[in-house]
C-alpha positions as CSV (number, residue, x, y, z in Angstrom):
1,X,13.2,-43.3,40.5
2,X,16.5,-44.3,42.1
3,X,17.4,-44.4,45.8
4,X,21.0,-43.5,46.7
5,X,22.8,-42.9,49.9
6,X,24.6,-39.6,50.6
7,X,26.5,-40.3,53.8
8,X,24.1,-42.0,56.1
9,X,21.1,-40.3,54.4
10,X,19.0,-42.0,51.7
11,X,18.1,-39.7,48.8
12,X,15.8,-40.2,45.9
13,X,16.8,-39.1,42.4
14,X,14.3,-38.9,39.5
15,X,14.1,-37.3,36.1
16,X,11.3,-35.2,34.8
17,X,10.6,-35.0,31.1
18,X,8.6,-32.0,30.0
19,X,7.1,-32.1,26.5
20,X,6.2,-28.8,24.9
21,X,3.9,-28.5,21.9
22,X,6.2,-26.9,19.3
23,X,5.3,-23.2,18.8
24,X,4.5,-22.4,15.2
25,X,5.8,-18.9,14.2
26,X,5.5,-19.4,10.4
27,X,2.8,-17.4,8.7
28,X,0.4,-19.0,6.2
29,X,1.0,-18.4,2.5
30,X,-1.8,-17.0,0.2
31,X,-1.5,-17.9,-3.5
32,X,-3.4,-17.4,-6.7
33,X,-4.5,-13.8,-6.5
34,X,-4.5,-11.7,-9.7
35,X,-2.3,-8.6,-9.7
36,X,-5.3,-6.4,-10.6
37,X,-8.5,-6.7,-12.5
38,X,-9.5,-3.8,-14.8
39,X,-13.0,-3.9,-16.4
40,X,-15.6,-1.6,-17.9
41,X,-18.9,-0.9,-16.2
42,X,-21.9,-2.5,-17.7
43,X,-23.6,-0.3,-20.3
44,X,-25.9,2.4,-18.8
45,X,-24.8,1.5,-15.3
46,X,-22.0,2.5,-12.9
47,X,-21.2,-1.1,-11.9
48,X,-20.4,-4.6,-13.1
49,X,-20.0,-8.1,-11.7
50,X,-16.4,-9.4,-11.5
51,X,-15.2,-12.9,-11.0
52,X,-11.7,-14.3,-10.2
53,X,-10.2,-17.7,-9.4
54,X,-10.4,-18.5,-5.7
55,X,-7.2,-18.0,-3.7
56,X,-5.5,-20.9,-2.0
57,X,-3.7,-21.0,1.3
58,X,-1.1,-23.3,2.7
59,X,0.4,-23.5,6.2
60,X,2.7,-25.8,8.0
61,X,0.2,-26.3,10.9
62,X,-2.4,-27.7,8.5
63,X,-5.1,-25.7,10.2
64,X,-5.8,-22.4,8.5
65,X,-8.8,-20.1,8.0
66,X,-9.1,-17.8,5.0
67,X,-11.4,-14.9,4.9
68,X,-11.9,-12.1,2.3
69,X,-13.6,-8.8,2.0
70,X,-15.3,-9.9,-1.2
71,X,-16.3,-13.3,-2.7
72,X,-16.2,-14.2,-6.3
73,X,-18.3,-13.1,-8.1
74,X,-19.1,-9.7,-6.6
75,X,-20.6,-6.5,-7.9
76,X,-18.2,-3.5,-8.0
77,X,-19.0,0.2,-8.8
78,X,-16.9,2.5,-10.9
79,X,-13.6,3.3,-9.2
80,X,-11.0,1.2,-7.4
81,X,-11.8,-1.4,-4.8
82,X,-9.2,-3.4,-2.9
83,X,-10.1,-7.1,-2.3
84,X,-8.2,-8.4,0.7
85,X,-7.7,-11.9,1.9
86,X,-6.6,-12.8,5.5
87,X,-5.3,-16.2,6.4
88,X,-4.9,-17.1,10.1
89,X,-3.5,-20.4,11.4
90,X,-4.2,-22.3,14.6
91,X,-1.3,-20.5,16.3
92,X,-2.5,-17.0,15.5
93,X,0.0,-16.4,12.7
94,X,-1.6,-14.1,10.0
95,X,-0.9,-13.4,6.4
96,X,-2.6,-10.8,4.2
97,X,-2.8,-10.4,0.4
98,X,-4.8,-8.2,-1.8
99,X,-5.5,-7.0,-5.3
100,X,-7.4,-4.1,-6.8
101,X,-10.6,-4.3,-8.9
102,X,-10.7,-1.2,-11.2
103,X,-14.1,-0.5,-12.8
104,X,-14.0,2.2,-15.5
105,X,-17.1,4.1,-16.7
């Protein structure tokens, strides 16, 4: 703080430094998903168990949560099922990626 005179009146001058936490607007990045998985149902059934490599996620904040609609391995019935992954970082930025599991009978 600095004291100066303006005319015959003393005045104080001071500086205020305001620090803001930088706001992250960059979404996470999900990697490592297959484009699609196509398999036959197990004999005499209408389903099969399917496995895939786990997805990875990166984010500039370093704090990210990855959730999915299915875990590997999972059982799937004949037809097409979409497996979806959602990544959310500490600032609320969201990324979504998915692939289809197609079970033929």
